[in-house]
VOGU-3710 file (C-alpha; in Angstrom, 3 decimals, decimal comma):
1> mdsfnwtipy> 1,053/14,298/-161,794  2,807/14,339/-165,162  2,064/18,075/-165,251  4,611/18,471/-162,441  7,287/17,408/-164,951  6,917/20,768/-166,660  5,262/22,904/-163,970  8,030/22,511/-161,386  10,937/23,160/-163,814  9,110/26,203/-165,198
11> lkyswgmnty> 8,495/27,696/-161,756  12,012/26,772/-160,658  13,537/29,025/-163,284  10,813/31,680/-163,003  11,290/32,014/-159,242  15,051/31,485/-159,288  14,969/28,700/-156,692  16,072/25,090/-156,619  13,489/22,389/-157,117  12,783/21,396/-153,499
21> pvwvivgtlf> 11,100/24,619/-152,274  9,133/24,804/-155,533  7,971/21,220/-154,965  6,895/22,070/-151,406  4,684/24,919/-152,653  3,313/23,201/-155,762  2,888/19,831/-154,055  0,993/21,365/-151,146  -1,330/23,573/-153,174  -2,038/21,313/-156,131
31> lflplflltl> -1,690/17,765/-154,808  -1,811/17,204/-151,050  -4,262/19,959/-150,079  -6,686/18,790/-152,794  -6,378/15,209/-151,463  -7,297/16,455/-147,985  -10,273/18,405/-149,324  -11,321/15,467/-151,513  -11,648/13,296/-148,411  -13,966/15,841/-146,786
41> fmlkkdnykl> -15,929/16,161/-150,021  -16,406/12,396/-150,256  -17,555/12,224/-146,632  -20,087/14,945/-147,337  -21,179/13,134/-150,481  -21,768/10,014/-148,360  -24,054/12,108/-146,130  -21,708/12,227/-143,147  -21,734/15,302/-140,958  -18,444/17,153/-141,137
51> dwrtivlrlr> -18,098/17,567/-137,383  -14,979/16,449/-135,542  -16,491/13,364/-133,884  -17,973/12,031/-137,115  -14,755/12,601/-139,051  -12,664/10,888/-136,372  -14,974/7,859/-136,228  -15,430/7,440/-139,989  -11,741/7,882/-140,810  -10,702/5,709/-137,852
61> lktpdktdwq> -8,442/8,335/-136,294  -7,789/6,793/-132,895  -5,126/7,394/-130,278  -2,671/4,498/-130,715  -2,684/1,920/-127,923  0,102/-0,508/-127,008  -0,819/-2,940/-129,773  -0,955/-0,124/-132,333  2,558/0,989/-131,342  3,814/-2,557/-131,765
71> wiifgllsaa> 2,424/-2,570/-135,297  3,942/0,871/-135,940  7,369/-0,375/-134,862  6,891/-3,490/-136,985  6,007/-1,324/-139,989  8,968/1,020/-139,519  11,526/-1,749/-139,067  10,109/-3,869/-141,889  10,073/-0,925/-144,285  13,642/0,029/-143,403
81> vlvggiifff> 14,932/-3,532/-143,842  13,007/-4,299/-147,042  13,667/-0,981/-148,791  17,312/-1,165/-147,729  17,497/-4,691/-149,111  16,058/-3,636/-152,454  18,542/-0,763/-152,712  21,377/-3,140/-151,811  20,435/-5,634/-154,523  20,088/-2,821/-157,048
91> tilplsidis> 23,696/-1,872/-156,331  25,235/-5,359/-156,534  23,229/-7,140/-159,226  24,095/-6,657/-162,927  20,829/-4,899/-163,724  20,229/-2,449/-166,510  18,505/-0,225/-163,943  20,792/2,439/-162,522  19,906/3,456/-158,977  21,267/6,949/-159,691
101> qlkelspiet> 18,300/7,484/-162,021  16,219/8,178/-158,917  17,572/11,707/-158,747  15,947/12,371/-162,123  12,582/11,024/-160,956  12,341/12,806/-157,629  11,247/16,460/-157,339  13,803/16,849/-154,536  17,270/18,223/-155,157  20,077/17,987/-152,659
111> qpltgkerfi> 21,378/21,556/-152,816  21,141/23,308/-149,422  18,590/26,107/-149,212  20,139/29,540/-149,565  18,922/33,119/-149,291  15,184/33,535/-149,798  14,795/29,778/-150,210  15,172/29,367/-146,446  11,667/30,745/-145,923  10,440/27,316/-146,990
121> llllpiffff> 11,519/25,992/-143,589  8,576/27,920/-142,125  6,206/26,182/-144,532  7,467/22,649/-143,941  5,027/21,897/-141,066  2,110/22,803/-143,364  3,603/20,741/-146,174  4,167/17,769/-143,867  0,603/17,936/-142,530  -1,097/17,892/-145,915
131> nyvgeeilwr> 1,446/15,418/-147,322  1,248/12,738/-144,654  -2,140/13,414/-143,080  -3,878/14,402/-146,322  -2,627/11,366/-148,226  -3,304/8,846/-145,458  -6,802/9,968/-144,489  -7,844/9,516/-148,108  -6,141/6,202/-148,884  -6,233/4,542/-145,467
141> gyilprqela> -8,991/6,474/-143,708  -11,629/6,772/-146,416  -10,815/4,276/-149,184  -9,468/1,270/-147,227  -12,574/0,735/-145,012  -14,745/0,663/-148,124  -12,377/-1,842/-149,722  -12,498/-3,976/-146,571  -16,270/-4,289/-146,963  -15,955/-5,319/-150,599
151> lgkyswivng> -12,697/-7,285/-150,653  -12,153/-8,507/-147,103  -8,684/-9,836/-146,347  -7,381/-8,794/-149,780  -8,340/-5,146/-149,305  -4,932/-3,971/-148,060  -3,195/-5,500/-151,088  -5,527/-3,740/-153,530  -5,168/-0,513/-151,559  -1,380/-0,689/-151,759
161> vlhgvfhlsf> -1,379/-1,513/-155,474  -3,711/1,382/-156,300  -1,624/3,709/-154,150  1,359/2,563/-156,197  -0,463/3,478/-159,409  -1,044/6,903/-157,858  2,770/7,248/-157,636  3,398/5,861/-161,126  4,623/9,190/-162,491  7,694/8,892/-160,262
171> gliflimfip> 8,845/5,976/-162,393  9,287/2,212/-162,210  12,427/2,343/-160,067  10,624/4,366/-157,409  7,748/1,900/-157,310  10,026/-1,132/-157,055  12,016/0,423/-154,236  9,002/1,496/-152,220  6,712/-1,505/-152,744  7,337/-2,502/-149,092
181> mlllmpfvvy> 6,067/0,852/-147,825  3,120/0,864/-150,220  1,986/-2,499/-148,872  3,040/-2,232/-145,240  1,036/0,900/-144,454  -2,350/-0,476/-145,592  -1,480/-3,831/-143,952  -0,802/-2,165/-140,588  -4,035/-0,154/-140,809  -5,947/-3,283/-141,836
191> ktkntitaii> -4,663/-5,010/-138,701  -5,129/-2,102/-136,291  -8,207/-0,439/-137,820  -6,441/2,818/-136,965  -5,435/5,309/-139,676  -3,154/7,132/-137,236  -0,720/4,198/-137,414  -0,106/4,812/-141,125  0,232/8,581/-140,585  2,920/7,965/-137,962
201> ihallgvpmq> 4,816/5,439/-140,101  4,629/7,663/-143,171  5,750/10,751/-141,254  8,581/9,060/-139,341  9,990/7,686/-142,575  9,487/10,865/-144,604  9,988/13,884/-142,346  13,625/13,226/-141,297  14,672/12,671/-144,905  12,974/15,843/-146,137
211> vlvslgli> 14,430/17,950/-143,310  17,918/16,632/-144,108  17,326/17,387/-147,790  16,170/20,932/-147,051  19,300/21,519/-144,965  21,505/20,109/-147,713  22,815/17,283/-145,529  21,818/14,556/-148,007
//
């Protein structure tokens, strides 16, 4: 992911657009789509048939029931409270870490889309699908069940830590702030045995923010 540190700025100036639409295109084509395809490749490598029923069963993609929704609500509220608490303490404690540094770590800029950049709104559903579905079916659908067999009750912790390493290029501040999310999503899936719960939590936390960013409202 370090390559994004030069790829996105280069394309930004080459295409004459702000960073967010460039990130949507580059992130989809070179990160999230490959994660989605990697999951299918690994299933094939494990000798699973790539038909819909097999994929749904192996990746634990189940329609959420009442208990699943309770865990989803728990995950959403817990993430909001814990991440909000971390941000609050960053702002009041005399730390050397400046919360404003996040804007330098994130590929998202807050300028509203203008002119030809607005076409990216048509691509957002594709970006959201491969971002939230592609990432979760790999980490929570494919990897976590294997970790459960090997590590048992500690599997969700290891899954969250490794997922944090995957995001390491975003910087230490990002990881500290989003530790609750990185651990809550595998914990909820570990409890429900349903990858859809993590997809919903991830999407409900991420989609509104990215839509507001693309409209220049935050």
